[in-house]
C-alpha positions in Angstrom: 81.1 31.9 35.6 79.7 30.5 33.2 80.8 27.1 31.1 83.7 27.7 28.7 82.2 25.1 26.2 79.1 26.8 26.3 80.2 30.0 25.5 82.1 29.3 22.3 79.2 26.9 21.1 77.1 30.4 21.3 80.1 32.6 19.8 80.7 30.0 17.2 76.9 30.0 16.5 76.6 33.7 16.3 79.8 33.9 14.1 78.1 31.8 11.5 74.7 33.7 11.8 76.5 37.0 10.8 78.8 35.3 8.2 75.5 33.9 6.7 73.6 37.3 6.6 76.4 39.3 5.5 76.9 36.8 2.4 73.4 37.2 1.9 73.5 40.5 2.0 76.3 40.5 -0.6 74.8 38.7 -3.2 71.9 40.9 -2.9 73.7 44.2 -3.4 75.5 42.4 -6.3 72.4 41.2 -7.9 70.9 44.5 -7.8 73.7 46.4 -9.1 74.2 43.8 -12.1 70.1 44.3 -12.4 69.6 40.5 -12.7 67.2 38.8 -11.5 67.4 35.5 -10.0 65.4 32.6 -12.6 62.7 31.0 -10.5 62.4 27.7 -12.9 66.2 26.7 -12.6 66.5 23.4 -13.9 68.5 21.8 -11.3 71.2 19.2 -12.8 71.2 15.7 -11.7 74.6 14.1 -10.7 75.8 11.1 -12.9 75.5 7.6 -10.8 78.8 6.8 -9.4 80.6 3.9 -11.0 80.9 0.7 -8.4 85.1 1.8 -8.9 84.3 4.9 -7.9 81.7 4.6 -5.1 84.5 2.0 -3.9 87.4 4.6 -3.9 84.6 7.6 -2.0 84.1 4.9 0.5 87.3 4.1 1.4 88.5 7.1 1.7 84.9 8.6 3.9 84.0 5.5 6.1 87.1 6.4 7.8 85.2 9.5 8.9 81.9 6.9 10.0 84.3 5.1 12.5 85.7 8.1 14.2 82.0 8.9 14.4 81.4 5.7 16.6 84.2 6.2 18.5 82.9 9.6 19.4 79.8 7.5 20.4 81.7 4.8 22.7 83.2 8.4 24.1 79.7 9.4 24.5 79.1 6.1 26.4 82.4 6.9 29.5 80.9 10.3 30.0 77.7 8.9 30.3 78.4 6.1 32.6 80.9 8.2 34.5 77.9 10.7 35.0 75.8 8.5 35.8 78.0 6.7 38.7 78.7 10.0 40.1 75.2 12.3 39.8 72.6 12.0 42.2 69.9 8.7 42.1 66.5 10.5 40.6 69.4 12.4 37.5 71.0 9.2 36.9 68.5 7.5 34.4 69.3 9.7 31.9 72.6 9.2 31.6 72.3 5.5 31.6 69.4 6.4 28.4 72.1 8.3 26.8 74.9 5.4 28.2 72.7 2.9 26.1 72.3 5.2 23.0 75.0 6.2 22.3 76.0 2.5 22.5 73.8 1.4 20.2 74.4 4.0 17.6 78.9 3.4 17.9 77.1 -0.8 16.9 75.5 0.7 14.4 78.4 3.2 13.1 80.5 0.1 12.6 77.7 -2.0 11.2 77.5 0.9 8.7 80.9 0.4 7.8 80.8 -2.9 7.4 77.5 -3.8 5.1 77.3 -0.2 3.2 73.6 -0.2 3.8 70.5 2.8 4.4 69.0 1.0 6.6 71.6 0.6 9.4 71.8 4.8 8.6 68.4 4.9 9.6 68.8 3.1 12.5 72.3 5.2 13.7 70.3 8.1 13.1 67.5 6.7 15.8 69.3 6.3 18.2 72.0 8.9 17.6 68.6 11.2 17.6 66.6 9.5 20.5 69.5 10.9 23.7 69.2 14.4 22.0 65.1 14.6 22.2 65.5 13.1 25.8 68.0 16.4 26.5 65.8 18.6 24.9 63.0 17.6 26.9 64.5 17.9 29.8 65.8 21.3 31.6 69.5 21.5 32.6 70.9 19.0 29.7 70.6 21.7 26.8 74.2 21.4 26.2 74.6 17.7 26.5 71.7 17.6 23.4 74.3 20.4 21.2 77.1 17.7 21.7 74.9 14.9 20.5 74.5 16.8 17.0 78.4 16.5 16.0 78.6 12.7 14.6 75.5 13.5 13.0 76.9 16.5 10.8 79.7 14.1 10.2 78.1 11.2 10.0 76.0 14.1 6.7 79.4 14.2 5.5 81.0 11.2 5.4 77.0 9.9 3.3 76.7 13.0 1.1 78.5 12.3 -1.6 77.8 8.2 -2.0 74.3 7.9 -0.8 72.6 7.2 -4.7 75.3 4.2 -4.4 74.6 2.9 -1.0 72.2 -0.6 -0.8 68.5 -0.1 0.2 
């Protein structure tokens, strides 16, 4: 019997693809009916830079999601260490590498929360992407790689509105 998490993940991805194609078809049909042609030389409006007060308010509201991503990384440390201790020795090294990088990512997430710097974000990204690359390169670990993507998505939603105001 297939793993329920894997089936749910595949179903979710297919559902998103179907909904995206459906929205695209609706938009194309609407453009054909109205006779409008999309403008190719649209000027992208620039977002005004946040004031310090707006940045602090946004950071206060969004930074707890960053701590949640760090807590998720700590949970991955726990699960990887548990798997490493119960797996066969020639596979355990994969889980220990995952545990090490996940612990480093959790620490980097806390440092992002405290320091508010872009360099810590890049460090967090590196610590999170390393196990994903490792898992994608080893047969049988693909679902583990997909699970590691969720903290990166959470990080994106936290930092997108405030990225321009963060320190370098």
